[in-house]
Each structure stands twice: as structure tokens, then as C-alpha cells.
C-alpha positions, 0 to 999 in steps of 0.5 A: 634321519628318520628311521623310516628312510633308513634301508637297514630299517625297512620292515619284510615280512614286519621286521627290520632288514637289519633285525633279519640280519641279527638273528641269522647271526645270533643263530650262528652262535654269534654274540659280538656285532659291530655296527658300522654306521655312517652319521645320518643312520647312526642314531635310528639304527642305535635307537632300535638295535640298542645293546643287542640284548634281546638277541643275546648279543652284545652291540658296539657301534663304529663310524664310517665315513662315505657309504659303502666303502668297505676300506673304511667298514674293514678299517673301523672294525679292526680293533673290533675283531682282534685277531678273530674270525668275523663275518661282514655283511651288508645291513640292508641285506639278508642271508637265507642259507645256514650262516652257521654251515657255511661259518663251519666251512672255514676249517672244512676237512681238517685243511689248514683254516681259510683266510676268506671264504668268498661267498658268490652266486649268480645274478644277472641284470640289477643284482649284477650292480653289486660291485662284484659282477666282474669277480672270477671266482678262485677256487681251489686255487685256479680262477673259475672260468664263470662270471659270478656276484660277490654276495654282500655277506662274506666270512673271514678267518683269523689271518685275513685283515693281516694278509689285507692290511697293506691293500686297505691302509693303501692311497688307492681306495679300495672298491668293492670285497671283490677287487681285495678277494681277487688281489689277495688269493693271487698272493698267498692267502688261503681263499675257497668258494662257496656259491650260495643261493639266498642272498638278497639286498634292498637296493631301493627297489620295490620289487626286489623288497617284494622278492624278499618279502616272498623269501621270508614268508616261505619260512614263516611259523605261524605260532599258535594261532586262535580261530577268528569268527567271522573270517576264514584264515587258510595256510600258514599265517602268523596273526598278532592277538591285538589284531582284529579281523572279520567278515574276511579271509585270509590266505597264507603265507602272510603275516599281520602285525599290532593292532591291524583291523581287517573288515571285509578284506582278502588278504592274499599269500605273501602279505605283510601287514605293518602294525595299525593298518586299516583294510576295509572293503579291499582286497590285496595280495603278494604286497607290503603294507608299512605301519599306519596305512589304510585301505579302504573300498578300493574297488579292485584287488592289489597286487604287487604293491608297496603301500608307504607308512600312513598312506592312504589309498580310498575310494569316494562314491561322490560325484563328479567321479575322478581320481586324486592322487597325492604322490611322494618323490619317486612314487610310481603308480600303474593304472590297469 
């Protein structure tokens, strides 16, 4: 499968979603990671991540059959975990909470270590379709009255797989972590609850992708920038040294990748500009522009857009004037 069609590798703030997950794990002190992937996604992910050396990790790959199958992922990781505490996270999701602090909550307050710390969040609408909206959260041994959604990142103690073995080896498949954790909490497992606010998962909806982009850019470290003669750069802006900018306004938070050319343009807040993009006579904000795209003399400001890899949005000045569109599958165009 082309890595561009692998959701884990879709860029947010010019970095694949999976890389953000690995960054979070590395910051929490995790050094051993197993990536459970289907056959169609293994090659592009393994090519991009490699052995995990850039994160100071040792990364291995385990094959799963059936995307999103919780039992398959847990079974694939069983030998890897080998009796240690572990984290399970969807590779196409962002966890912006402090993972290190969440890991320490397994043994909080000197109590007997938890078998699982359920990370839940209040979610409405489409986000409840993550397979966990029906969870009744377990807190202090009791079921809470509110209905919460299970986050796509969960923390498990040393004894979790021992308690879960019967369920994940059973003939009846485990549909999601919510049903598994709820069943364990009704038995002898020690399950605690932590509510978080920083979970997002890309489900193919471009609006979710834009939301994830904004969340990451809110924490942008612009590093050590340099002056750009003939351009006005305001706020938190990260610009790759190989980019070329002239006669333009860049207003952060914005990240601009390598080899980008921006001329006579405006780039507004919460915008990520990928490698090799060309902007000429264009205005854009709150958007993601994938590598290789070109926006040329568009004639109107682009807002809340996701511009695909190698896409071209261009205005011609020849007559007769007309709109000429070449659109791929699942493309959305809104004219205002």
C-alpha cells in the first residue's frame, strides 16, 4: 500500500501521526515498542519508522489479521509484553496528555498496582463511533452513571493479560477494549479510571485532521528562526532553512517544511505547509497542504482546507472563463 493511503502516515504539523505517538512514548521513557500492523500497511510503516533509532527505541513489528481487532492486537503483543506494564495506542491517534504521568498512575498513592488504567473522555457525535461509547466507567469499584468514550490509548499493568487471557482466547471475539475492560472490572481485576481531554483520532474526516493539526500547532516550538528579508513573520512560526519566502506575510502558529516556495502570499494561523509546496499569489489559513502541492493566484482566501499531495489549485486568466476540476475519489469542493 502507498504510504500516502495509510492513515498512520498522514501528516499533522508536517509529521506523520504515528511519529507523534512515538514522540510521546519516547518522552515517557518507553524504549521497547511493538507495532501491530496488517500485511497491507507493514511495508510503508516499517520503511518510515525503521528500527526506532531516531526515538532511542527498539521497534519490532507484529502481524495482525483484521484491522482494529482488539483481540488480535493483544494476542500479537502477548509474547512481547512478557509480564511487563504496557501501553496500547492506535497509531492514527494523538494523545496530548502527559503519558509519563499517566503511566505513574498505575501505582498511585502507594496502593496495590492497577491491572488497567482506563483513559476515557467525553465525546459526542462522530467521535462516539470509536467503539466505546457504551462504556460505563469504573471508578473505585463502582460503575459511574455517565456515559463516556474510551480513548484510543490505554495503560495496562503487569497482571492485565493474565486476567484477560480467558476473554481474548475465547471463541467469541472481543469487539473493543471497552467491553473487555468492563468485563474484567466486574470480576477480580483492579481497574481505575482517568479522564483525559487530549485524545484525537483520525477517522478519515478532514475536519478531524484539521482539529488535530490545531492541537499540535498550539504547542509549536518555533526554534531559532532567522530574518526573512521582504517578508513579515509574526508569532510562533517554524520555517525550514531551505524554504524560500518573499513579499509575504506569515502569521503563526504555522509550520513550513523544506523546499517550500512562498511568494506574494499570506499564510495564516494553524496552517501546515508540507515539503516542496509552492504558494504564489495565494492566501490560506487553518489548513493543511500536503507535500508537492501548488496554490497559484487562487483569487480568494482558502480556509479550513486539506490540500492533497501534488494537488494543484490554480487560476488562469484566459478566456472564456470557466472552472475546470479534476477530482479524485471522496473529494469535497465548497464554493463560496
